[in-house]
N, C-alpha and C positions, 0 to 999 in steps of 0.2 A: 144422369148419364155420367160415368166416370171420366175424370180427366187425368192425363198422364204426364209424369215428368221422369227424368232418369235419376236414379239414386245409387248409392254404393252400400254394399253389405260391409260388416266389420272387417272381413278380409280384404276388402277392395273390390269384390266381384260386383258387376253391375246388376241392377234390378229396376223394375218398373214401379213407381210409386204413384198414388193417386195425390193430385194437386190441381189447382184452378189454371195455372198459365197455359197449358197446352191443350190440344184438341182431342176428342174422344174417338176411340175406335168405332163406336156406333155411328159417328158421322161419316165414315169411310173417306176421312181426309188426312188423318194423321199418318205420316210417313216415317220411315226411318231417318230422312233428312231433317224432318221436324224434331223428332227426338234428339237427334245427335248434333244438332246444328252448332250449338256453341262450343261444342268439342271440335267439330269439323273446322270451325273458323280459327282455331288456334294450331292446326297442324296442316301438313301436306298429304299424309298418308295415315289412315287409320285402320287398324287391324283388330278384328274382334273374333274370338273364338267362343263357340257355344259347345261346351262339354256335354257328354252324355250324363244321365243320371245315375250311372253304374260305377263311376270311378274306374273305367277301364284302363288297361295298360296303354291302350291308344291315346286316352286322354292325358295321361301322365307323360308320354312321350311328346305329343304335339304341345302342350303347355311348357314342358322344359325347352322345347326347341324354340317356342316363341318368347320365352323369357331371355333366352341366349341371344335371339334375334334383336329383341328390344335393346338389350345391353350393347350391341354392336351397330346400332343405327343412330343417327342424330336424333335430337329431341323434336325435330319437325315429323317423325314418324311415332305414333302412339299405339302401343299393344295393350289390349285390354281382354278381359275374360267376363262372360255372363255367368251368374251365379245360378246354378242349376236349382237351387232351393227357392228361387223366386217364384212366388204364387202365380205370377203372370208370365212364366217362362214361355208357355206355348203361344201367348199373344206376341211376346218379343220375337218369337221365331217367325210368326206370322207376317211381321213387318218386312221381312226379306223374303217372303215366299218360300220359307223353309218348312218341310212337313215334319221333320224330327231331327235331333241332334245325333251325332256331332257335326259340326258344320264350321267352316272357316270363311270369314267375310273380311275382304279388304276394300275400303272405300276411299275415294279421292277426298282429301281435305280441301278446305276453301282457302288456304293461306298460299300465297305466291313467294317466289323467292325475294321480291322487294317488300314483302309484308303487306301487300295489299290483298284484299278478298277478291277471288274470282266471282263470277256470276253463279248463283246457286242452281241456275238451270243446267250447269254442267256437271252436277253431281251424279255419279254412278258407282257401282259397287261390282266387285268379282267375288263370286262364291264358288267354293269347293265342297262337295259332299260325298264324292266317291270314296268308298271305304278303302279301295286299294291305293288311294292317293293319301288320305288321312292316316292309314295304318302303315305306311311305308315311309321311314325317316328320310330317305334320300328323295323320294318323290314329293314329300311333304315340303321339305326345304326347298326343292326346285319350284313348287307352286308358289310359295311365299316370295322367293326371290324374283320369279318371273312377273307375278302380279305387282309386286312393288316397283319393278323397273316400268311396267306399263303405266303406273300411276305416276311415277316420277317423270318420265320422258314423253308420255303420249300427250296428245291435245285433247283435254277433257271435253270441250264444247263439241269437237267433232266426233268423239267417240259416243258421247251421250245422244247426239242426233242420229248417229248410226244405229244405236240400240232403239231409239225411239221409232225409227222408221223400218225396223226389223231388217236391215241390211246386212246380213250375215257375211256376204262376199266382201262388202266394203269395210266391214269390221276387221276381218281377217287381214285384209291389206292395210288397215290402219295399224295392226298389231305388228307389221313388219316382219323381221327376222324371228320374232318371238311366236309367230302364228302356228308354226307346224308343232312346236313343243307345247304350246297351249292346248292344241286339239286333242293330243294324247293325255292331258290331265282333265278334260271334260269339265271346264268351268262353265258357269253361266254369269253373263253381264247384265246387271240390272239397274233400273232407275227408281228412285223413290216413288211409292205408289205401287210398286210390285211388278210393273212390266219387265220381262227379262228375255235375253236370247241366249241359247246355247251354243258354244262353239266346239262342242265335243265331236266325236267321230260319228255318233248315232244321230 
């Protein structure tokens, strides 16, 4: 049974690589939290973009915007891109319950302002897959900024618990003033292991 770890391609894109230290997909225990744990332990916000396999103008725009975003945020925010040439690209998408690229994922990091690690039961991520969000520069920037603010200012343990209990109304309340704008961007909030809840209009 294959075991997996996170690796980087020559151009810095992320890939899955076989290795003994982590758990296998076949065991149905490996989560994105397991895979990214050591990276999440070093940051407060982790941004990950899965590009399409076609080098679409949408991909170029999203990646350019994320590069710019990364240059204008502190080192506590990490911006990353998955390599679409990864042989295990589909499996990587599956960790976040994504059916196909392109997709944007922002996950809470484990580092706090006092450099202590938060409880990993507080891990959650925010995903955006709607083409009219990813394909529109202004809406894409709004999605990144809003999600980043939620990760920065929200209460991770509370938000993770609300996702776990599938409490959509409580989740919207916890998002505060960002809730109405979030609904229009149709994100999903998910936990390691795949459970997620949509806060979009549908």
